C-alpha angles and dihedrals in degrees: 000000000000117000113256112261094244091051099051116123094237095119091053096058117109124208137169117284114288095026124106134187129207137175107266098179135356136189093048102141113222094352107195128146121035127205134161108247134187127299096017095305125142112215117215125191129197139206133203102354114036103031088201144112116219135199119211121187111237090222131037127027095345092219111166115235123192114243098168121030139180092022110137115220090010090170112119112075136164135166119207132165095336096318127109117212123197127182123194124179090275111030145019116226133193129199113193129209094013096156109121095006106073089127091061111027096166123206119337130223115245103226097174130018104168100091112129098238116201128117115271112086092333098128117103143231121198137202130169123210129164091355092304124121113219123201140154136230109205126211111280091229145025093264125354143111098287097199110203093352133080090074144116114237140184133199142172116277091258093055097259130116099043114196135177113241100179136356134206092044110147096193133335126175096165129062138140142166126258105244090215102048105014090233118148119239123187143178118236127197117226124227123274132234096034094107139309092262101035144106110022125219112248142227107216133195123208112210100155112042112226095000104083128085114197098202111260123168096005103049133024128208089353097285112048118083112215109252091233110023096030094063108124092006130105126219086223088073091070140063112272119232119257089225141346117246105194138279114301088344095156090226105197131154121037127185134171109229106238098167130102103222097082119074117274090259090070099040107109093011125127121244114207128193114217101199092190137242120299096197106025118109094227112053126211136165132170147131118271129195123213135190125202108242096211091246098080095272135087143225114230132196138164118271110169126018136168101090093118130056126175088354091300127114116248090176141346120215119223118165144001140223124189109213125215092259090058097253117126131228122213123196122217115195093183094059096027092235144121121217129201120219117199138167130222133151 
């Protein structure tokens, strides 16, 4: 159940000087993906619990209303030129001309129905760039030979023209495009049950579409061969990570900040949600910020903390949305809330 509004951890969050955070919406069960929709609505997806997509007006009472219901793994969402895209673990749907009719979307078109389904890492994350829909298919396991999966893909908006963008990707549910170069950057979750401290999650950088393999299942965090699948392989065969993001960090949403409200230091930086470990003894969760270093890598530092107290989660960040005024929303599926980060001297 969502945390009651007056019990949310908002007051416990810590940010750099000049930033403030407030509760933007509460009572949003399983709040996951965030996208800007039509008519000043923020679209919010969900995962295991709610099986819904919500719309929340940017102004007014900010009461979440359900626009898609009873849709398992209703996680991957995107809104583009009047069309709403939704990816489950099995299919990708498209509703056209949704402006003004979010309360009655009608029947969608199924533009792709060859996703593998299943449970492990099968939920989706969507981005659209240059009329191409990008999505991932995570590995169907903790560690295994994933076959044709464990990749990032893109396709035309009607489901045709499928291409591989990156291979050897265990699980990413956060990627975005550098506004300066157009390059794709993505988070990648490391395998479990190797050790408490290894391997790290990764921040990866795609520079050659379809030509880079990021290591899974043969090599972890760029320098650790897998004890089973790495036998006879070298980590030098694979693309190195741009940065390491911590052991079992659950690194999820990633967004390049394209607004103007935040100080120049943060304009063009990546914000990364570390959702936190599910099976590590010591818990942690926070928001990190990363800057491309111009050499293919990135510098990373903490931005917002306070999600954990007494080794218990108070909240767990998932995804971001930069609003038109330059403030930034953060979803929290643990507390069922959305926070707004702003800056003002």
